[in-house]
N, C-alpha and C positions, 0 to 999 in steps of 0.2 A: 522677203519671207512674209507669208500671210499668217497673221496671228488671229486667235479667236478670243473674244472677251469671255469672262466668267459667265455672264448672262447668256451668251450665245451657246456655250457648252451645256448649260442647264436647260436651255430651250431644246437643243438637240436630244438631250436625255429624255425630256418630257415627251417629245414626239415619238421616240422609239418605244417608250413605255406605254404610250396610248393604245398601241395595238392590243395590249393585254388588259389594261385597266379600263374596261368598259367602253373603249373607243373614244373616251374623252381626253383631250389634251390638257393635262394639268399645267397650271402655271408653275414656274420654277419654285416658287415659295411653297405651293401646296404639295408638289412632289417631294420636296425636301422634308416638309412637315410630316407627311405620311411615312416617309422612310421606305418607300416601295421601289422607286425607280432605280436607285443604285443597286440593291440586291438583285432586282430583276435583270438588269443589264449584265451584272456579274454572272448570274446564272446562264444567260444567253452566251456570254463569252466562254464560260467553262464548257458548255455544251458544244460550241463550235470547235474548240480545241480538243474535244474528245474526252474531257475529264468528267465522266458520267457521274461518279460518286459526288464530286463537288457540285455539279449541276443539280443533282437530286437534293442535296442539302440546301442549296440556295433557293431552288424553286419551292421547297417545303416551307422555308422561312418566309417567302413572299406570300404563299398561300395562307399561312397562319394569320397574316395581317389583312388578307382579303379573301375570307373563307368561302364566299359564294361565287367566286369567279370561275366559271366553267372552263375557260381556256387554260387558266392556271392549274386547275385540277388535272386536266389532260396532260399538260406538260410535266407536272409533278409526278403523276402516276406512271407515265411512260419512263421517265428517268429513274424512278425508284425501281421499277421492274428491271430495267437494263442494268442497274447497279446491284441487282440481286436482293433488294430490300422488299421482298414479296409481301410480308405482313403489313408493312406500311402502305404498300400499293393497294392491298385489298381494302383497307379502311377508306382510302380515297375513292376507290372504285365503287364501294357501296354508296357513298355520299353522291358521287356523280350519277350513279344509276337512279337514285331517287329523284335527282333534278333533271337529268337528261337520259331517260331509259333507252337502252339499246346501243350505247356507245360501243363501237366495235372492240377496242382493246379492253375497255372496262368489263364487257361481258365475258371475254376470254379469261381475264384474271379471276372473275368471280366463278366462272365454270371450273377453272383449274383448282381453285380453293375448295369448291364443292366436291369435286371428284376426289381430291386428297382426303376429304373428311367423310367420304362415303355417302354423300347426299345425292345419290344418282338421279332420283326422280326430280328433285329441285333443279339439278343441272339440266335435265332434259327439258323441263318447262322453260327454264331461262333461255336455252338455245333455240327452242321451238318458237319463242315469242318474236323471233325475227331480228334479234339484236346481234347476231354473230357476224364476224368478219374475219378476215385473214385471207381472204374475204369471207363470204358466207361458206366457202368451202371448208376451211379448217374447223369452223364451228359445227358444220354438219358431221364431219368425221368424229369430233368430240361428242356430238349428240349420239352417234351410233355406239360409241364406247360407253356412254351413260346408260343406254339401253342394255348393253351387255352386262354392265355392273349391276343393273337391276334384275338380272336373270331373264331378260327378254331377248333371246337370241333371234327370234323371228323379227322383232322390232328393229334390232341392229341391222339385220340383213335388209330390211325394208328401207331404212334410211339410206344405206349405201346404194341400193337399187334405184331409188329416186334420184340420188345424186348423179349416178351414172347416166340415167335416162335424160336428165336435164341437160347434160353435156355442156354446161356453161363454164367449166373450169379448164377446158383445153386438154392438150395431150398430157401435160404433167398431172392434171387432176384425174384423168382417166387411169393413169398408172398408179397413182396413190390410192384411188378408190379400190382398184383390184387388189393392191397390196394390203390394204387394211381389211378387206374382206378375208384375205388369206390369213392375216393375223388373228382375226376373230374366230374363224373356223378352227385354226390350230389351237387357240386358247380353249375352245369348246370341246377339243378332243376329236375333231373331224379332219384328220390329216389328209384324207383323199380329196376332200373338197378344198382344203387349203392348198394342196399341190396344184390343182386346176386354176385357182385364183392367182397364185404366184406365177404360174406359167403365162397367164394373160398379161400380167404386169411386165414380165420379162420380154414378151414378144413386142410390146409397145415401147420398150426402152432401148437406148443405145447400149450395145455390147452386153445385152442381157440384164441390165439394171445395175444398181449400186451394190457395193459390197454387202450392205445389210440385207438387201433382197436375196443375194446369192446365199448368204448364211441361213436365212430363214427358209428359203426354198430347199436347200440341200438337207437341212435338218428334218424338214417335213418328209422329203423323199426317203431319207434313211428310216424314219419311223414307220413308213408304209412298207418297208422291206426292200425298196429300190436302192440298195446300198451302192451298187456300181454306178447307177445314174447320178447319185449324189456325189460320189467321188469324182466322176468325170466332169460334173458341173464345176466343182471347186478347182479341179486341175486346169480346166480351160481358162478360168479367170486368172489363176496364178501364172499361167503361161504368158499373160499379157503384162505382167508386172515384174519388178525386180525383187519382189517379196512383199508379203502381207501377213504379219504375225497372226491376225485373227483367222484368216483362211488356213494358214499353216497349222494352227492349233486345231481347227475344225477337221482338217483332213487326217490329222493324227488320231483324233477321236473316232473318225469313221473307220480308219484302217485297223484300229485296235478293238473295234466292235463295241465301244462304249455306248451306253444308252444316251441318246441326244434328247434332252428335255426341251420343252417349249420355252422360247426366249421371252416372249411377251405373254403374260398370264393374267394381268389385271387391267381394269378399266383405266387406272392411272397410268400404267405403262403404255397402253395403247394410245391414249391421248398425248402422252409425252412424245411418242414416235411421230404423231401427226404434227405437233408443234415443231419438233426438230427438223422434219423434212421441209416445212414451210420456212423455217428460220434460215436454212441454207439457201433456199431459192431466193428469198427476199434479200439476204445479205449480198448475194452475188449480183443482184440487181441494183447495187449501190445505195441500198437503204439499210446501212449496217446497224443503225440504232434500233429499228424495228426488228431486224434479224436477231440482234443481241437480246432484245426483250423476249422474243419467242423462245430462244434457246434457254434463257433463264427460267422461263415457265416450264420448259421441258425438264430441266434438272430439278425444279421444285417438285414436279410430279414423280419423277423417277431419278433419284440421285445416282443410280447405278448406270445411267445412260451416258457412257463415257464419250461417245461420239459427239454428243451435245456439249459436253465439257470441253472437248478439244476445239469445237467451233467457237465457243465463248472465248477461249484463249486466243484463237486466230483472229477474231474480230478485234479484240482488245489490242493485239499487236499491230494490226493494220491501222488502228487509231492512235498508234504511238504511245499507248498506255502500257509500256513494257513491264513495269513492276507488277501491275495487276495481271498481265498476261502470264508472267512467270509464276505468280501465285496460282493462277488457274491451271496451268500445266502441272503444278506440284500436287494438285488434288487427284490426279490420276494414280490409282494404286500401283505400287512398284511391281506387283505380281500379275497385273492385267496384261493381256496380249497387246493392248494399246500403249503400254508404257514406253515402248521404243519410239513410237511417233511422238509421244508427249515429251520425251527427253530431247529429241531432235528439234521439236518446236521450241522448247525452252532455250536450247542453244541458239537458235535463230533469233529469238527475242533478245538474248544477251548480245549477240552480234549487232543487231539493229540499235541497241542501246549503247553502242561503242564500248562494249566489254568483251573485246575479241579474245583475249587470252583466257578469260573465264569460260567463254563459249567453247573454245577449243578444248579446254579441260573437260567440260561436260561431254563433248563428243568422243574424246579419247577414252573416257570412262565407259561410254556407251559401247565403243568398239571392244573394250576389255570384257564387258559383260556379255556382249552379243557378237562374239568373234565369228560366228557362222552366218551372220546377217550381211548380205550384200548391201542392203540399204544403209546399215550403220557405217560401213567403210566409205560408201559413196557420199554420204552426208559430210563426213570429215573431209574427203577429197574436195567436195564442192566448196566448203568454207575456206579451205586453204587456197584453192584456186582463186576465189574471189578476193582473198587477201594478198594475191600475187606471190604466194609462197609456193612456187611451182614445183620445185623438187620434192618438197614434203607432200604436196598434193598427189604427185605421181606415185609416191610410195603408198598413199592411202588407196588410190585406185588399183594399185597392184594387189592389195589385200582383197578388194572386191573381185577382181578378175580371177584370182587364184581359186575362188569359190565356185566358179562357173562350171567346171567340167567341160562338157561339149558346148561351145558357144551356139546360141540360138539367135533368131532375128531380134528379140527384145534386148539383147545385150549390146547392140550396136553403139548405144549411147555411152557405154563405159569406155569403149575403145576410142570413141570420138573425144570424150572429155580428157582421157589420159593423153591422147595425141596432142591436144591443145597444151597441156602442161609440158610435154616433151618439146614442142615447138617453141614455147615461151622460154624454156630453160636451155635452148640452143642444143637440143639433142635431135637434130633433124632426121637421121636415119630411123630412129625409134618412132618419131612422130609420123613419118610417112607410112611406116609399116602399120601403125594403129589406124590411120585414116583409111588405108586400103582395106584393112580388116573390117572396119565399120561399113565400108561400101559393099564388101562381100556379104555382110549380114543384112544390110538394108540398101540394096542397089539404088543408085541415083537419088539418095536423100539430099535435098537441096542444101542443108546446112553443111554437110560433109563435103559435097561437091564444091561449094563456095569457099570453104576454108582451105581445102587442099589446092584448089585452082588458084586462089589468091596468093597462097604461099609460093606456088610455082612462079607466079608473076613477079612477086617481090624478089625472088632469087634469080629471076631471068632465065629459068630453065623450063623445059617441057611446055613451051608456050602454046603450041597447037593443042596439046592435051588439056591445058588449062582453059583455053577458049571453049573447047567442047564441053568441059565440065560446067563452066559458069553459064554457058548458054542453056544447058539443061536445067540448071538451077533457076534461071530467070523464067524459063517456060513454066516451071511449077509455082514460082512465087514472083509474078510480074510486078507486084506492088510492094515488094521489099526493097526499100531504098538502098540498103547496104549491098544486097546482091546485085542490083542494077548498077550500082557504082563500081562493083568489081568487074562487071562486063565492060563498062566504059574504060576502066584502067587497063584491062588486057588489050582492048582495041587500040588504046593510046600506045601501049608498048609495041604493038604490031604496026604502028604507023598509020592506022586508019583513023585519021583525026576527025573527019566529019562525023563518022559513026560514033566515035568515042564521045564527041561533044553532045550528040543527041542523047546518048544514054546517061552521061554525067548530068546533063540538064534535067533529065527525068528524075534522076536520083535526088537532086536538090529539091525538086517539087515534092517528092515523097518524104524527104527528111530535111526540111528547110532550116532547122536550127542546129543541124549537126556541123560542127566546125571543120572536121576532116573532109567531109564530102564537099562542102563549100570551097575549101582551099583547093 
């Protein structure tokens, strides 16, 4: 066993701390004397394990002992924002801006604080000075909203036009630029221009854009009198889902002739939309800390932006901060359309925290409250299936399928999932019926083909049909190790050993750590 002396441990501590403390490696005695290395390494450890609140506290403690350290300011400020401690972060950002003007996150924090306090011209000057990032893109969007807040509509349009002309932010930037132009036009009462801008954003997006874009665009269409176009837009999106409470609420309002107000009316709300959009993009790019910081700034500017609150909860859950995630989900009002998603997210966080029975209790309450929601029943079925409680899961999926009416293409997944629970609970006739129904709705779906085909192989029945199914699945997903392994297994069953070995070897290459495939 290799042991480390006390002096060696202190030397390692000093080396790690030197990256922050001015680049100078302290001696063990000076590091201990100043009392900085220990708290700094503790802060780093808290940050690495995702405990943002503790990291924020510890970085602030170290900064108090070394108040001119720019790197410490940055770390402290970032973790304070991510922890939702915006007031503390603003104070650090002001000091950092005085010492290092134009720090990207510091400028965004100061801009958010300025917008919230109505200092629109100050925010414009701050962002125009070149210190914006997120990168320069999100700062430019916030700059446009500062112009709008200062009653300079043409100035806001000009900022967005310059951003679009520069074309430096890629496809996502082009979509968001058009989207925010639509928001600004709608907020100014120019719904016809808003519709055109939203349409440009939708044309450049996958499936017509996000749910938020669909909501904003449909509301603007309805306000221009194009009610049927608005209704069709929402229905088309709903037809791709198993349910969306926000869109369902919107279509009820459209059908009842309710006046649809403008969703984003202030500069603060507009800037919050920009920060939220970027937060999701950044978080999906595996920089969850920055994504969390942007989402926190979004809710600081617009506490009613529930989608940002849900993203905060999701990021916290991904970082295994389940208690904080559950608290974040609880901040979604019970009467909001998003409450269903919040409760499902809360239940998932409880499950991940090994509180399965409490998680199931939450979902059963959700089903009781939202008995007409396919999504509610499906969430319960999914959790029970993951817990290998297959008969209970099948009953939950029954509840979802009973709400369907006439099955459509989008419902294939319900039959597929219920088929799995039937197969696992040894109710094969029901399972086969569901798998074939799933294929009738979504012909040649590789997951269904593979599951049904592999089941045939295991039961040593319908082997020719099984081979045909699995070959079709492999054609669609040639790099899926599990599906490739299924083809090897059926070929083995059919006695074609050389071909079986080729596919099984390929499956091992694709899934080298899977014990079943290796066996």
